Each structure stands twice: as C-alpha cells, then as structure tokens.
Backbone as a ProteinNet text record, in pm:
[ID]
protein_1_A
[PRIMARY]
MRYGFIGLGNLGGPLALNLRRAGIPLAVHDIDRGNARPHEDAGAAWAASPAELAAHCEAVITCLPSPAVSERVLDQLLPALAPAATWIEMSTLGRDVILSLAAKAQARGIRVLELPVTGGVHLAARGEITLLAGGEPDLIQLHRRALDALGGRLFHMGPVGSAAVIKVITNMLAFIHLVADGEALMLAKRGGLDLAQAWAAIRASSGNSFVHETEGQLILNGSYDIAFTMDLALKDLDFAMDFGREFGVPLDLAGLTQDTFLRGKAAYGGGAQSTGIVRLLEDALATDLRAPGFPARLE
[TERTIARY]
13345	13339.5	13295.4	13366.3	13333.6	13245.4	13134	13038.1	13042.8	13010.6	12986.6	12840.8	12782.8	12643.4	12635.7	12581.8	12568.8	12421.8	12373.1	12233.4	12156.9	12159.8	12105.2	11976.4	11890.9	11764.4	11656.3	11530.6	11417.1	11423.5	11466.8	11475.2	11614.4	11716.4	11852.7	11900.1	11856.3	11899.3	11863.7	11736.1	11700.9	11769.1	11785.8	11850.2	11994.9	12066	12205	12215.4	12123.4	12125.8	12105	12026.8	12007.7	12139.6	12225.8	12356.2	12439.9	12440	12517.7	12460.1	12328.2	12267.5	12307.4	12336	12378.3	12529	12597.6	12740.5	12826.5	12771.4	12846.9	12930.9	13061.4	13147.3	13095.7	13084.6	13016.3	13081	13096.2	13130.3	13012.3	12986.6	12868.9	12906.6	12824.6	12838	12700.4	12680.3	12556.5	12589.5	12511.2	12534.2	12513.6	12432.9	12409.1	12477.5	12584.6	12659.7	12570.4	12470.7	12382.7	12308.7	12279.7	12210.8	12295.6	12426.9	12517.5	12534.5	12491.1	12517	12466.2	12340.9	12296.2	12381	12435.2	12515.6	12654.6	12709.6	12837.1	12820.4	12708.4	12681.9	12671.2	12627.2	12612.5	12741.6	12847.7	12977	13020.9	12943.5	12984.4	13090.6	13175.7	13279	13225.5	13259.3	13220.3	13323.8	13277.6	13365.1	13327	13425.5	13398.7	13351.7	13368.6	13327.3	13298	13223.5	13203.8	13335.2	13432.4	13560.5	13634.4	13633.5	13700.6	13635.1	13501.9	13430.6	13468	13468	13492.2	13631.2	13726.1	13864.8	13884.1	13791.6	13806.7	13697.9	13621.5	13510	13516.3	13468.3	13459.4	13324.6	13226.8	13095	13038	12975.6	12914.5	12767.1	12683.5	12539.1	12498.8	12416.5	12364.2	12212.3	12154.6	12009.2	11979.9	11954.3	11958	11827	11802	11668.8	11638.3	11739.1	11710	11818.4	11787.6	11889.2	12010.8	11988.2	12100.7	12196.3	12142.3	12227.5	12300.3	12231.8	12296.5	12415	12397.3	12506.9	12622.7	12591.6	12696.3	12777.5	12708.9	12778.9	12860.4	12803.1	12876.7	13005.9	12999.5	13119.9	13230	13191.7	13291.6	13342.8	13258	13296.5	13394.8	13369.9	13439.7	13592.4	13650.5	13797.5	13857.6	13779.3	13832.7	13803.7	13706.3	13670.8	13774.4	13805.3	13897.9	13828.5	13902.5	13842.5	13772.5	13657.9	13575.6	13496.4	13504.3	13415.3	13271.8	13174.7	13032.7	12967.3	12892.6	12804	12661.5	12596.7	12458.8	12371.6	12287.9	12207.5	12064.5	12024.4	11891.4	11795.3	11843.1	11756.5	11654.1	11543	11443.2	11481.4	11525.4	11569.5	11489.2	11481.4	11425.8	11516.9	11459.6	11539.3	11655.1	11630.2	11737.3	11848.6	11812.4	11912.6	12002.2	11941.6	12024.2	12109	12057.9	12138.6	12258.4	12235.5	12344.9	12450.2	12405.6	12500.1	12572.6	12502.1	12565.8	12674	12646.2	12747	12871.2	12850.9	12964.3	13047.9	12980	13051.7	13122.5	13053.9	13110.8	13231.9	13232	13347.7	13472.8	13455	13567.2	13594.8	13530.3	13551.8	13469.7	13370.6	13286.3	13161.5	13126.5	13006.1	12886.2	12768.6	12651.2	12535	12474.4	12350.9	12246.6	12140.8	12028.4	11935.9	11900.7	11827.9	11727.8	11629.4	11525.1	11441.3	11371.5	11291	11148.3	11057.2	10918	10854.5	10762.6	10693.1	10681.8	10768.7	10757.1	10867.6	10887.8	10995.1	10977.6	10851.9	10831	10879.7	10864.9	10915.6	11067.2	11123.3	11270.1	11327.7	11264.8	11313.5	11304.5	11210.8	11194.3	11275.2	11347.3	11422.8	11334.4	11213.4	11116.4	11078.8	11146.7	11111.2	11146.1	11070.6	11091.9	11201.1	11293.1	11405.4	11376.9	11400.1	11379.3	11515.2	11569.1	11707.4	11714.4	11808.9	11843.4	11993.6	12040.8	12185.1	12216.3	12344.2	12386.9	12358.6	12310.6	12274.2	12387.6	12510.8	12620.6	12646.5	12607.3	12623.1	12528.7	12410.5	12316.8	12374.4	12434.8	12495	12615.8	12695.2	12813.1	12774.4	12662.1	12620.3	12500.6	12479.9	12361.8	12350.1	12460.8	12452.3	12400.4	12451.7	12407	12262.5	12225	12088	11988.6	12023.9	11936.5	11920.8	12026.6	12019.5	11936.5	11944.7	11876.4	11725	11672.9	11529	11478	11354.4	11287.8	11294.4	11182.4	11177.6	11254.6	11322.8	11400.1	11350.1	11325.7	11283.4	11388.4	11452.6	11548.7	11469.4	11462.7	11377.3	11445.7	11580.3	11653.1	11776.6	11822.5	11942.8	11919.2	12026.6	12015.4	11914.8	11826.5	11720	11584.4	11578.9	11450	11387.3	11469.4	11414.4	11353.4	11410.9	11354.7	11212.6	11186.1	11052.4	10951.4	10982.8	10886.3	10870.5	10976.5	10965.7	10868	10878.8	10787.1	10644	10627.3	10493.4	10433	10510.1	10455.6	10420.2	10503.7	10472.6	10351.3	10341.3	10223.8	10096.1	10095.3	9978.3	9949.6	10055.3	10036.1	9968.8	10008	9948.8	9804	9777	9638.4	9552.7	9605.4	9532.1	9508.8	9607.4	9595.1	9480.6	9475.4	9366.5	9231.9	9227.4	9102.7	9061.9	9159.6	9126.5	9067	9120.5	9062.3	8917.6	8887.7	8750	8659.9	8712	8632.1	8600.2	8701.7	8679	8583.1	8591.2	8498.2	8355	8337.9	8204	8149.9	8236.9	8194.1	8154.6	8237	8209.2	8078.4	8062.3	7941.7	7818	7843.7	7732.3	7692.7	7758.2	7719.6	7779.4	7883	7943.3	8049.5	8070.8	8183.5	8310.6	8403.2	8518.8	8612.9	8629.2	8715.7	8660	8529.6	8466.1	8470	8452.6	8459.3	8598.9	8702.5	8840.5	8861.4	8815	8831.8	8756	8636.7	8557.7	8625.5	8677.6	8748.4	8871.1	8943	9063.7	9031.9	8913.3	8874.4	8797.8	8798.1	8713.5	8796	8724.6	8790.9	8846.5	8807.5	8858.6	8984.1	9039.6	9158	9280.7	9376.7	9506.3	9610.8	9736.1	9845.4	9837.1	9805.5	9795	9683.5	9569	9460.6	9504.5	9574	9615.9	9715.8	9798	9905.9	9870.2	9869.6	9844.6	9702.7	9610.4	9474.4	9470.1	9557.4	9562.5	9612.8	9707.8	9762.6	9663.2	9580.3	9472	9375.7	9335.7	9238.2	9296.4	9426.5	9491.5	9499.9	9521.7	9536.5	9679.8	9776.5	9917	9965.7	9913.3	9954.7	10104.1	10168.9	10315.5	10372.8	10390.4	10444.4	10592.2	10650.7	10791.7	10820.5	10727.6	10741.6	10666	10729.2	10674.3	10595.6	10519.7	10449.1	10548.3	10661.5	10761.1	10811.6	10836.5	10883.7	10775.3	10650.4	10540.1	10531.3	10544.3	10536.1	10654.4	10771.8	10887	10856.2	10800.4	10770.6	10656.5	10556.6	10447.8	10496	10591.4	10652.3	10720	10794.2	10858.7	10753	10642.8	10537.6	10477.8	10450.3	10392.7	10491.4	10620.9	10723	10721.1	10710.3	10703.4	10577.3	10466	10342.9	10359	10422.4	10444.4	10541.6	10648.9	10749.5	10692.8	10613.5	10564.1	10428.3	10372.6	10244.5	10126.7	10132.2	10024.5	9952.5	9822.5	9750.1	9729.4	9778.8	9770.8	9669.6	9542.8	9437.7	9433	9432.1	9424.7	9550.1	9664.8	9789.6	9791.4	9739.4	9733.7	9643.9	9527.7	9438.8	9504	9576.1	9643.5	9754.9	9828.4	9933	9871.9	9760.1	9693.1	9651.3	9603.9	9562.9	9682.2	9795.5	9914.5	9969.4	9954.9	9994.8	9908.7	9779.9	9693	9731	9768.4	9811.1	9937	10032.3	10154.9	10125	10037.8	10002	9935.2	9856.7	9783	9869.2	9956.4	10024.4	10177.1	10231.5	10376.1	10434.9	10544.8	10607.1	10666.3	10694.9	10750.9	10646.3	10517.8	10410.8	10408.8	10355.8	10346.5	10255.7	10300.6	10221.9	10084.5	10074.8	9945	9846.2	9899	9814.9	9740.3	9759.2	9682	9532.4	9497.9	9357	9298.1	9384	9334	9259.6	9294.6	9222.5	9073.2	9037	8896.2	8838.2	8914.7	8867	8839.9	8933	8916.9	8802.4	8789	8682.4	8544.8	8532.9	8402.9	8389.1	8494.9	8494.2	8456.6	8512.4	8481.3	8611.3	8647	8770.7	8743	8850.3	8841.5	8909.8	8879.1	8943.2	8865.4	8943.5	8884.8	8983.2	8935.8	9026.9	9094.8	9213	9279.6	9377	9407.1	9498.9	9631.1	9744.4	9875.1	9912.6	9999	10051.7	10161.2	10232.1	10334.7	10324.2	10364.7	10360.8	10484.8	10468.4	10579.6	10611.7
2102.4	2176.5	2319	2415	2556.3	2604	2666.9	2716.1	2868.2	2919.6	3061.6	3081.9	3193.9	3222.4	3366	3383	3515.3	3543.3	3654.8	3693	3673.9	3776	3764	3844	3835.1	3908.6	3836.4	3859.9	3804.6	3652.9	3586.1	3440.2	3391.6	3448.8	3402.8	3423.9	3533.2	3561.6	3450.2	3410.3	3299.8	3168.7	3141.6	3016.7	3012.3	3123.9	3127.4	3112.9	3172.9	3158.9	3013.1	2939	2797.5	2720.8	2757.1	2691	2719	2842.4	2877	2810.5	2803.9	2738	2590.6	2532	2392.4	2378	2489.8	2484.9	2470.2	2500.7	2486.5	2611.5	2596.8	2712.8	2788.9	2921	2998.4	3134.8	3174	3310.8	3366.9	3496.6	3555.7	3682	3711.3	3836.3	3878.6	4010.8	4067.8	4207.5	4255.1	4390.1	4494.3	4461.1	4548.8	4488.1	4549.2	4495.9	4482.6	4568.7	4562.3	4429.8	4367.1	4238.7	4128.4	4150.6	4048.3	4054.7	4161.1	4177.7	4060.6	4014.9	3901.2	3776.6	3761.3	3643.2	3653.6	3773	3793.6	3773.3	3822.9	3802.8	3654.4	3574.6	3430.6	3354.4	3428.1	3363.2	3346.4	3398.2	3389.7	3495.8	3465.8	3560.6	3645.1	3772.4	3861.7	3855.2	3850.2	3859.5	3984.9	4061.3	4189.8	4176	4057.5	4036.1	3888.3	3854.1	3712.1	3638.4	3703.2	3637.3	3609.1	3704.7	3682.8	3568.2	3561.9	3453.2	3318.8	3312.9	3186.7	3132.6	3221.7	3178.6	3099	3107.4	3041.7	2937.5	2898.2	2806.2	2689.8	2575.7	2457.6	2448.2	2522.5	2527.6	2666.6	2720.1	2853	2841.4	2896.8	2899	3040.1	3051.3	3181.4	3179.9	3290.8	3308.2	3452	3472.4	3605.8	3637.9	3766.4	3806.8	3788.3	3767	3758.8	3679.9	3626.9	3556.5	3643.1	3769.9	3858.1	3870.9	3882.1	3891.9	3760.5	3648.4	3518	3503.5	3543.4	3531.3	3623.6	3744.6	3839.8	3789.5	3734.4	3682.4	3558.3	3469.7	3349.6	3385.8	3486.3	3528.1	3575.5	3629.5	3670.8	3552.3	3450.4	3334.3	3242.9	3220.6	3113.4	3124.6	3241.9	3246	3214.6	3228.4	3211.7	3075.1	3003.2	2873.4	2767.6	2680.7	2570.8	2465.8	2393.5	2284.6	2184.5	2134.9	2038.4	2102.3	2233.8	2301.9	2291.9	2324.3	2313.8	2450.9	2479.5	2595.7	2545.2	2592.5	2555.4	2677.6	2670.8	2785.3	2769.5	2858.2	2852.1	2955.5	3037.2	3137.2	3067.8	3135.9	3085.3	3132.4	3038.2	3069.1	2987.4	3036.1	2955	2836.5	2731.2	2611.5	2641.1	2718.6	2747.5	2827.3	2914.8	2996.4	2909.1	2822.5	2741	2643.8	2591.8	2502.3	2576.2	2699.5	2778.5	2812.3	2855.7	2891.4	2767.7	2655.4	2531.9	2488.4	2500.4	2462.4	2549.7	2677.8	2768.7	2727.4	2692.5	2650.5	2517.2	2423	2290.4	2294	2387.5	2401.9	2443.1	2501.7	2539.6	2434.9	2320.1	2213.4	2226.5	2316	2338	2252.3	2183.2	2102.6	2190.1	2152.3	2238.4	2159.3	2217	2164.7	2275.7	2250.2	2345	2317.9	2423.6	2399.8	2511.1	2536.9	2632.6	2576.3	2665.5	2624.7	2672.7	2613.2	2653.9	2638.5	2728.6	2722	2855.4	2950.1	3081.9	3112.3	3241.9	3289.9	3239.3	3229.7	3185.9	3043.5	2957	2820.1	2816.2	2907.6	2916	2950.3	3043.9	3085.3	2972.1	2881.3	2768.3	2646.4	2655.4	2541.3	2432.5	2469.6	2370.4	2388.1	2476	2500.4	2378.3	2357.5	2242.2	2273.7	2179.3	2193.3	2111.4	2171.5	2105.5	2096	1975.2	1958.6	1908.5	1966.2	1917.6	1903	1784	1760.8	1614.2	1583.2	1444.8	1397.1	1273.2	1223	1228.7	1206	1206.3	1344.5	1449.3	1585.2	1607.7	1551.3	1562.7	1495.8	1380.5	1312.2	1388.9	1445	1520.9	1637.9	1702.4	1822.4	1795.3	1669.8	1633	1712.2	1730.9	1803.3	1945.4	2013.5	2149.9	2151.7	2056.7	2053.2	2028.4	1939.3	1914	2038.4	2119.4	2242.9	2349.5	2354.6	2459.4	2447.3	2325.9	2312.3	2180	2150.1	2028.8	1919.9	1894.4	1786.7	1824.5	1727.2	1747.7	1651.7	1704.6	1623.6	1634.8	1522.5	1520.4	1498.9	1602.3	1598.6	1538.6	1526	1474.7	1558.3	1565.6	1643	1793.2	1869.3	2015.2	2059.3	2148.5	2196	2145.5	2027.4	1969.1	2041.6	2088.1	2159.5	2293.1	2355.4	2482	2462.5	2348.6	2323.8	2307.6	2223.8	2202.2	2327	2405.3	2528.8	2626	2640.4	2729.3	2677.3	2545.3	2486.8	2517.1	2499	2523.7	2670.9	2760.5	2903	2941.8	2885.2	2911.9	2874	2756.5	2712.8	2807.1	2850.8	2938.5	3069.3	3126.9	3254.1	3235	3122.8	3092.7	3077.7	3002.6	2983.2	3115.8	3205.8	3333.7	3417.2	3427.7	3503.2	3438.2	3305.2	3234.3	3252.2	3254.9	3270.3	3407.9	3509.6	3642.7	3645.9	3579.6	3576	3500.4	3389.8	3311.4	3391.2	3458.7	3538.9	3654.5	3710.8	3819.1	3766.8	3647.8	3588.2	3571.6	3526.2	3508.7	3642.4	3744.8	3876.4	3934.5	3932.4	3990	3903.5	3778.3	3690.9	3702.2	3793.2	3820.2	3727.1	3650.4	3557.2	3625.4	3572.7	3613.7	3562.8	3653.6	3613.4	3520.9	3541.3	3452.9	3311	3299.7	3168.2	3107.4	3191.9	3142.5	3090.6	3165.2	3119.3	2983.3	2966.4	2839.9	2726.6	2756	2653.3	2608.9	2705.6	2670.4	2586.7	2624.6	2551.9	2405	2378.9	2242.2	2172.1	2232.2	2180.2	2125.4	2071.9	2024.2	2139	2262.2	2378	2437.7	2373.7	2429.1	2424.6	2511.7	2511.4	2567.8	2541.3	2598.5	2750.7	2807.2	2952.7	3007	2939.2	2985	2983.8	2877.2	2866.4	2974.2	3016.9	3111.3	3253.1	3276.8	3411.7	3458.4	3363.7	3402.7	3478.2	3442.8	3512.5	3656.3	3675.9	3810	3900.6	3839.7	3916.3	3965.3	3876.7	3913.6	4012.8	4009.2	4109	4244.4	4240.5	4363.7	4404.9	4328.2	4363.2	4315.6	4204.6	4139.5	4105.2	4106.6	4107.1	3965.2	3915.6	3781.8	3786.7	3907	3926	3871.9	3897.4	3855.2	3956.9	4006.6	4120.4	4081.8	4179.5	4162.2	4130.9	4200.6	4176.5	4033.1	3979.9	3842.1	3744.2	3772.8	3687.5	3687.2	3804	3812.8	3743.5	3749.3	3676.7	3527.5	3473.2	3330.4	3293.7	3380.3	3353.6	3359.6	3447.2	3449.5	3316.2	3264.1	3133.7	3026.2	3028.4	2928	2935	3056.2	3071	3026.2	3050.5	3001.5	2849.6	2783.6	2637.1	2588.2	2657.8	2619.2	2619.5	2724.6	2730.9	2621.9	2600.8	2501.7	2360.1	2328.2	2192.1	2170.2	2274.3	2261	2242.7	2309.6	2298	2432.1	2438.8	2565.1	2594.1	2707.7	2744.5	2857.5	2821.8	2924.3	2996.4	2921.1	2983.1	3063.2	3009.5	3082.8	3212	3207.8	3328.7	3434.4	3393.7	3488.7	3546.4	3460.7	3506.7	3604.3	3577.1	3669.7	3806.2	3806.3	3933.5	4007.3	3931.5	3993.4	4057.8	3989.7	4047.1	4165.7	4165.5	4283.5	4403.9	4380.3	4489.4	4531.6	4434.2	4466.9	4550.5	4516.3	4595.3	4737.4	4750.7	4883.9	4966.9	4902.5	4975.1	5008.5	4916	4929.5	4931.7	4902.4	4902.9	4763	4740.9	4609.4	4569.3	4666.5	4635.2	4605.5	4614.8	4585.6	4436.6	4403.5	4263.9	4185.8	4065.6	3986.5	3951.5	3929.9	3899.6	4014.2	4134.9	4251.6	4248.6	4144.4	4132.8	4128.8	4083.6	4077.4	4216.8	4316.4	4454.3	4498.1	4442.3	4478.9	4455.7	4341.7	4309.8	4394.2	4412.3	4494.5	4637.3	4693.9	4831.6	4843.9	4745	4751.3	4747.9	4675.4	4661.5	4750.3	4829.3	4913.9	4832.4	4713.6	4621.2	4558.7	4581.8	4521.3	4382.4	4307.2	4169	4154.7	4242.6	4240.1	4154.1	4089.2	4013.9	4017.8	4023.3	4031.3	3896.3	3905.7	3785.5	3721.4	3786.8	3729.7	3806.8	3739.7	3803.3	3891.6	3990.1	4075.6	4005.4	3913.5	3831.9	3688.6	3597.1	3456.9	3421.8	3344.5	3303	3155.5
13518.8	13392.7	13421.2	13362	13381.5	13267	13302.7	13205	13198.7	13081.5	13064.5	13024.7	13065.5	13032.5	12982.2	12862	12800.3	12773.3	12828.2	12812.6	12941.2	13027.9	13163.7	13179.2	13078.2	13080.6	13158.5	13120.5	13194.6	13206.6	13101.4	13102.6	13138.7	13074.7	13098.5	13240.8	13301.6	13438.5	13535.9	13544.4	13634.4	13598.3	13470	13429.4	13476.7	13459.7	13503.7	13655.1	13728.5	13874.3	13916.8	13839.5	13871.1	13866.1	13773.4	13764.5	13888.7	13933.4	14052.3	14177.2	14186.4	14302.2	14309	14194	14189	14210.6	14234.5	14260.5	14137.2	14020.6	13895.8	13872.3	13848.7	13820.3	13698.1	13711.4	13609	13590.5	13463.9	13426.9	13349.2	13360.7	13297.5	13221.3	13120.4	13045.9	12997.2	12995.3	12943	12892.7	12797.6	12746.9	12856	12957.3	13072.2	13194.7	13239.7	13354.2	13477.9	13488.7	13604.6	13615.2	13502.1	13505	13566.8	13573	13624.9	13776.1	13840.2	13983.6	14068.6	14048.6	14130.9	14110.9	13992.5	13961.6	14025	14022.2	14090.2	14240.2	14293.9	14436.6	14470.9	14372.2	14393.8	14365	14327.8	14307.8	14164.9	14069.1	13929.4	13900.4	13803.6	13761.1	13645.9	13644.1	13535.1	13424.4	13298.9	13182.4	13104.9	13064.6	13000.5	12856.1	12796.7	12658.5	12636.9	12532.1	12500.6	12478.5	12413.3	12388	12517.7	12609.6	12737.7	12813.6	12809.5	12875.5	12812.6	12679.6	12610.5	12635.9	12657.5	12676.1	12804.1	12897.3	13026.4	13053.3	12949.4	12969.8	12871.6	12917.3	12830.6	12760.8	12811.4	12749.2	12769.1	12665.8	12673.4	12637.6	12724.7	12704.8	12664.6	12561	12520.5	12527.2	12572.6	12580.6	12539.4	12411.9	12352	12279.4	12250.9	12206.6	12058.8	11972.7	11830.3	11758.6	11638.6	11561.1	11529.8	11502.3	11469.6	11587.3	11708.1	11826.9	11850.5	11831.2	11848.5	11754	11630	11533.7	11569.8	11611.5	11648	11766.8	11866.8	11984.4	11947.9	11866.5	11826.3	11753.7	11668.5	11596.5	11690.9	11805.6	11904.2	11986.3	12001.8	12081.4	12008.4	11880.7	11809.6	11811.9	11791	11792.9	11929.3	12035.8	12171.3	12231.8	12176.9	12232.3	12194.3	12288.8	12261	12175.4	12092.4	12014.2	12106	12059.3	12132	12245.9	12261	12354.9	12303	12388.7	12351.8	12355.1	12250.9	12249.6	12271.9	12378.6	12411.3	12386.3	12283.7	12241.4	12291.7	12384.4	12444.3	12385.8	12292.8	12230.3	12141	12115.5	12021.2	11881.7	11798.8	11663.7	11562.5	11440.9	11334.2	11305	11249.7	11222.4	11128.3	11021.2	10925.9	10992.2	11085.4	11153.3	11241.6	11323.3	11411.9	11331.4	11220.6	11137.7	11077.9	11033.9	10977.2	11081.5	11200	11305	11358.4	11367.9	11413.8	11316.9	11187.6	11087.7	11100.5	11127.9	11145.2	11265.9	11374.8	11495.3	11474.1	11413.2	11393.1	11300.4	11206.6	11118.7	11194.8	11313.2	11399	11506.4	11497.6	11594.7	11721.7	11721.3	11838.9	11827.8	11934.8	11937.3	11976.2	11926.2	11941.7	12001.3	12104.6	12162.1	12158	12085.6	12075.7	12193.8	12270.9	12396.1	12427.6	12340.5	12379.2	12493.8	12562.2	12678.4	12661.5	12738.4	12733	12870.6	12903.4	13031	13102.2	13069.3	13130.4	13230.1	13251.1	13338	13480.7	13527.8	13666.1	13687.7	13585.9	13598.7	13585.6	13506.5	13499.1	13634.9	13704.4	13835.9	13937.9	13918.7	14010	13967.6	13856.3	13806.6	13750.3	13703.9	13657.8	13511.6	13440.5	13301.4	13216.9	13108.8	13021.3	12920.1	12901.6	12808.9	12683.3	12567.3	12438.9	12369.8	12359.1	12314	12171	12097	11964.1	11955.4	11925.8	11919	11940.8	11951.6	11968	12110.8	12125.1	12258.4	12359.8	12317	12414	12471.5	12396.4	12449.6	12567.3	12558.6	12669.6	12793.5	12776	12890	12943.8	12854.7	12895.9	12985.5	12953.8	13026.6	13117.2	13155.1	13231	13361.4	13432.2	13559.2	13537.9	13437.8	13409.7	13361.9	13277.8	13227.5	13340.2	13431.5	13546.4	13632.9	13641.7	13719.9	13649.3	13517.1	13442.2	13449.6	13441.1	13432.7	13483.5	13444	13489.4	13384.1	13317.8	13219.3	13093.6	13036.3	12913.4	12807	12688.1	12574.7	12464.6	12432.9	12322.1	12194.2	12110.2	11992.1	11870.2	11874.1	11759	11734	11608.7	11577.2	11588.1	11577.9	11578.5	11471.5	11508.7	11420.9	11462.5	11522.6	11560.2	11677.8	11772	11887	11845	11741.4	11692.9	11642.9	11579.2	11525.3	11638.8	11737.1	11845.6	11932.2	11948.7	12026.6	11960.3	11829.7	11758.2	11766.9	11759.1	11769.8	11906.9	12012.8	12146.8	12165.1	12114.6	12127.5	12043.9	11924.6	11841.1	11915.1	11975	12051.5	12168.3	12236.6	12351.9	12310.8	12198.2	12155.9	12109.7	12043.7	12006.3	12131.4	12229.8	12354.6	12427.6	12420.9	12490	12432.8	12300.5	12238.4	12270.6	12264.3	12294	12439.6	12530.7	12672	12698.5	12632.7	12648	12602.1	12491.2	12441.9	12539.1	12594.4	12688.8	12814.7	12868.1	12988.4	12961.7	12840.6	12807.1	12796.1	12740.4	12738	12879.8	12970.6	13109.3	13172	13146.6	13206	13152.2	13020.9	12960.4	12986.5	13023.8	13060	13205.2	13278.4	13414.8	13518.5	13480.7	13575.5	13660.7	13779.5	13862.8	13795.7	13762.7	13683.1	13758	13887.4	13964.1	13964.2	13981	13980.1	13840	13738.3	13600.4	13568.8	13613.5	13590.7	13656.1	13778.5	13849.4	13780.8	13731.8	13664	13534.5	13457.8	13334.5	13366.3	13470.9	13509.8	13540.7	13592.3	13628.4	13516.9	13397.1	13289.6	13173.8	13074.5	12952.5	12869.5	12900	12827.8	12886.2	12987.3	13053.7	12963.5	12992.2	12924.3	13018.8	12989.4	13067.3	13064.4	12948.8	12935.6	13024.1	13028.9	13115.7	13262	13302.6	13442.4	13481.3	13386.4	13417.1	13371.4	13243.2	13192.7	13219.9	13232.2	13268.7	13399.8	13492.5	13621.4	13603.5	13513.1	13490.7	13419.8	13334.9	13272.7	13379.4	13469	13571.7	13671.9	13692.6	13777.3	13706.7	13575.4	13498.1	13475.8	13527.5	13505.1	13368.9	13321.7	13196.3	13195.8	13310.8	13317.1	13310.3	13188	13165.4	13128.4	13120.4	13083.8	12944.8	12851.8	12711.9	12628.7	12521.8	12450.1	12325.6	12275.3	12148	12035.7	12033.5	11928.5	11930.9	12051.2	12060.8	12015.6	12050	12004.7	11852.8	11793.1	11647.6	11580.6	11642.3	11588.2	11580.7	11689.1	11693	11598.1	11586.3	11493	11348.3	11319.6	11186.3	11156.2	11253.3	11235.7	11207.2	11283.1	11264.8	11124.5	11078.1	10944.8	10837.4	10859	10765.1	10757.8	10874.7	10876.3	10804.3	10825	10758	10607.3	10554.2	10410.2	10364.9	10442.3	10403.7	10405.9	10507.7	10524.4	10457.3	10396.2	10327.9	10421	10537.6	10636.5	10647.6	10615.6	10632.5	10781.5	10826.4	10968.1	10985.1	10972.7	10975.1	11109.2	11219.3	11351.6	11382	11344.3	11367.3	11287	11164.7	11082.6	11143.2	11194	11260.4	11386.3	11458.7	11580.1	11546	11439.4	11395.7	11362.2	11290.7	11257.7	11384.7	11483.6	11610	11679.4	11680.5	11744.6	11666	11535.6	11458.1	11497.7	11519.8	11566.7	11707.8	11790.9	11926.5	11927.9	11840.6	11833.2	11786.4	11687.2	11637.8	11746.8	11831.2	11935.1	12055.9	12097.8	12226.9	12217.1	12098.9	12080.7	12093.3	12021.7	12021.5	12154.1	12241.5	12372.5	12477.6	12441.8	12537.7	12570.3	12687.5	12728.2	12632.3	12593.7	12499	12555.4	12686.2	12747.7	12728.5	12710.8	12687.9	12556.4	12475.4	12351.9	12383	12503.2	12544.5	12558.9	12576.5	12587.7	12462	12345	12222.9	12239.8	12296.9	12318.4	12431.3	12539	12650.1	12605	12527.2	12481.1	12381.4	12291.6	12190.6	12254.6	12365.5	12431.7	12555.8	12583.2	12702.9	12826.2	12835.4	12945.3	12993.9	13121	13171.1	13226.9	13240.9	13288.9	13423.6	13516.5	13647.2	13746.1	13833.4	13944	14059.5	14183.1	14298.2	14324.9	14389.2	14437.6	14342	14228.8	14131.2	14132.1	14111.6	14126.3	14007.8	14034.7	13927.9	13849.1	13915.7	13848.2	13899.4	13816.4	13855	13935.4	14040	14125.6	14102.8
[MASK]
+++++++++++++++++++++++++++++++++++++++++++++++++++++++++++++++++++++++++++++++++++++++++++++++++++++++++++++++++++++++++++++++++++++++++++++++++++++++++++++++++++++++++++++++++++++++++++++++++++++++++++++++++++++++++++++++++++++++++++++++++++++++++++++++++++++++++++++++++++++++++++++++++++++++++++

C-alpha cells in the first residue's frame, strides 16, 4: 500500500521518516519544500500539491497545525482520492471538528482513521510515541504495518471523535503538570537544595510525572526547547475548557493553567516554547532554575 504524508514539521517530519525506515512506499508534501529533503533522501517521492499526492496513494496521512489547515488540505485531497481510500488524521483537533471533517470525507466514500499522538517529538523520532486511534477496528488492522512503524503503543478509543477527547485530556494534564513542576523546582531552589539532586529525588518519588522526567530537564538546562509553542498549548487548553462546559465538569486547575499560559503568551509571544511558561515564575522571583548536566533537547 502506498501512503502519502502531508505536514513535515516538528512532529510530522519524524513520523514520516519512520514510515520510510520501515520500507513503506511514501509520497510527501509540505508547504515548505525544504522540510521534504530528508524524506526524499530516504526514498520518498515529492508531490507538488495535496491533490497530486492523493492521486497516487491509497492512504493519506495528515499532521497539521490547526483545524483550519486540516480542512483546507482535506478539501484539496477529496477530489483526487480514489473511493475507499483512507484519510488518517494525526493533527490535534476538537471532537466537533474531526466529526465534521470525517463526515465530509465519508460522504465522498473515503474512510477515516483519527490518530493523534502523545509523548513528545523525541519519542516520535524514536518510533515510540503513543498512538490514540478513533475509527473502525478493521481500519486499524488494514493499516497495522504503517501504524506499527509510526509509533509504539496504540490505544483504540472507539469511533471517530473519541481519540480527540482523550488527546485533549492528556495534553491538559501535561500543561497542568508543567506549571506544577516549575513551582516544585522553584521551591527546591529557594529552599537551598541542589536542583539536579532535587530533580532526581522527585523522579524517584510519588510526585513524579512524565512531564517532570522530560520537560523538567529542559527547564534545568534553560533551553525550554520542547518543539511545542504557547499558541499550540492554548489551542489544546481551549478544547479542554470546551469539553468541561459540554460535559458539565468544572476544570478549576485547567482554568488556572489556561490563565497562566495566556500570561505567558502576553509576556513571551505565542511562538515561544510552551515549556518556557516556567519563565513567568523565574522572572517574577529573579531566580533561575539552572543546573548542570541536563540536555538542551530530548533525544
């Protein structure tokens, strides 16, 4: 089966390379041709447009930055895709958005698999990122080889729309944990502790989290470079707050975290690294959270 991949940015780029490493025939497209060079070097074919890519593929994967971009690209794909082809959407979308776009695709005879991921760019590059699937079970089996190449563990959450809910939940938790980790590290610093030792102690404690193990290292390095922006964090927190209102769940911590990220965007810009939200506390207290021996980027 020949796959197409559209969106070769921080996340999509490593994911598409995983397909080529597995020997899967692949065509690629991105708004920036330069992003495609590593993929062409790995044997992928370049397509000049989404429509050109779709005309030669039985399945098209998209990994794009916003719902508006996903819809625009889908509109270009649909006239060129053959009936019974599959659209695999890996972008983080709201549930209502993916349901609307899936209905549009299905009306043209295109099958849809919703497949957001979680775990971070470093795990995507290692082929270990977690896949969250929404769609018909037989579609997962049909594309099992590609899914195994894309990532590690796969959780089938139910029909299309269900993966969007769990993806937003996981991201909401990650941002809450990030703000809390910054506060914890600041307590350690102002309490006179060695930050490297404090990080290690927390990692081995009941207070540990995936965010502490990963982004905590980038805070201590000072790079904050998680390849995820304040704007993207706020997009996901908006989705979470929408779900809270829809499902009647008061999201007090998520609301406070959203307010914190709004302040972070005002201070540092929407394109700043989301991990840099900890800078609000560092700047307010004129106290940095640096420690030697921590990486600038996660490998």
